[in-house]
C-alpha positions as CSV (number, residue, x, y, z in Angstrom):
1,M,78.9,-39.2,3.0
2,N,75.7,-39.3,4.9
3,V,75.4,-43.0,4.3
4,L,78.9,-43.5,5.8
5,G,77.8,-41.6,8.9
6,F,79.4,-38.3,8.1
7,K,77.8,-34.9,8.4
8,A,79.3,-32.9,5.4
9,H,79.9,-29.2,5.4
10,G,81.2,-27.3,2.3
11,K,83.0,-24.0,2.2
12,V,83.3,-23.5,6.0
13,M,84.5,-20.0,6.8
14,T,87.3,-19.4,9.4
15,G,89.1,-16.2,10.4
16,Q,92.0,-17.3,8.1
17,G,90.0,-18.4,5.0
18,R,87.6,-20.9,3.7
19,I,87.9,-24.7,4.3
20,D,86.8,-26.6,1.2
21,A,85.0,-29.3,3.1
22,V,84.6,-30.6,6.7
23,L,83.3,-34.1,7.4
24,E,82.2,-34.9,10.9
25,Q,81.3,-38.0,12.9
26,P,80.7,-38.1,16.6
27,D,84.4,-38.8,17.4
28,T,86.2,-37.6,14.2
29,V,86.6,-34.5,12.1
30,V,88.1,-34.6,8.6
31,V,89.3,-31.2,7.3
32,C,89.5,-31.3,3.5
33,E,91.4,-29.1,1.1
34,L,91.1,-29.7,-2.7
35,K,93.6,-28.6,-5.3
36,Y,93.4,-28.7,-9.1
37,H,95.9,-27.8,-11.8
38,S,96.1,-29.5,-15.1
39,K,99.9,-29.4,-15.4
40,T,101.2,-29.6,-11.8
41,K,102.0,-33.0,-10.3
42,T,99.5,-34.4,-7.8
43,S,102.3,-34.8,-5.2
44,T,103.0,-31.1,-5.4
45,L,99.3,-30.2,-5.1
46,L,98.9,-32.5,-2.1
47,R,101.9,-30.8,-0.3
48,H,100.3,-27.4,-1.0
49,A,96.9,-28.6,0.3
50,I,98.2,-30.0,3.6
51,K,100.5,-26.9,4.0
52,Q,97.5,-24.6,3.5
53,I,95.5,-26.5,6.2
54,H,98.4,-26.0,8.7
55,E,99.2,-22.4,7.7
56,K,95.6,-21.2,7.9
57,N,94.9,-23.3,11.0
58,Y,91.8,-24.7,9.5
59,Y,91.5,-27.3,12.2
60,G,91.7,-24.8,15.0
61,K,88.0,-24.6,15.9
62,Y,87.9,-28.4,16.3
63,V,90.9,-28.7,18.7
64,G,90.0,-29.5,22.3
65,K,86.6,-30.9,21.5
66,G,87.6,-34.5,22.2
67,K,87.5,-35.6,18.5
68,K,90.3,-37.1,16.4
69,I,91.2,-34.6,13.7
70,I,92.3,-35.8,10.2
71,L,93.7,-33.6,7.5
72,L,92.8,-34.6,4.0
73,G,94.3,-33.3,0.8
74,L,92.8,-34.2,-2.5
75,A,94.6,-33.3,-5.8
76,F,93.4,-33.4,-9.4
77,S,95.9,-33.0,-12.2
78,G,94.8,-33.8,-15.7
79,K,93.6,-37.4,-15.5
80,E,95.5,-38.1,-12.2
81,V,93.9,-38.0,-8.8
82,G,95.8,-38.2,-5.5
83,C,95.0,-38.0,-1.8
84,R,97.0,-37.6,1.4
85,M,95.6,-38.1,4.9
86,D,97.4,-37.0,8.0
87,A,96.2,-37.3,11.6
88,L,96.7,-34.1,13.6
89,E,98.8,-34.9,16.6
90,S,97.2,-33.7,19.8
């Protein structure tokens, strides 16, 4: 991630829980939630990941800092991998 210009932070604590990863660039923050379950569909895991980011307001500390905020869910189920990216509307 450093080669791509991101500053990576893992297991970032908030008042609501722990963010799996945060990737920062000067003008962008990517809040990442990872989910794994061997028998659950990746689409279900992705919905849960994005829902958790919203419910726990993981992006809250980055709002109002003039950066674009992207929510990223990553899901692993057996041999399947999925991702979902949503831009946080300001």
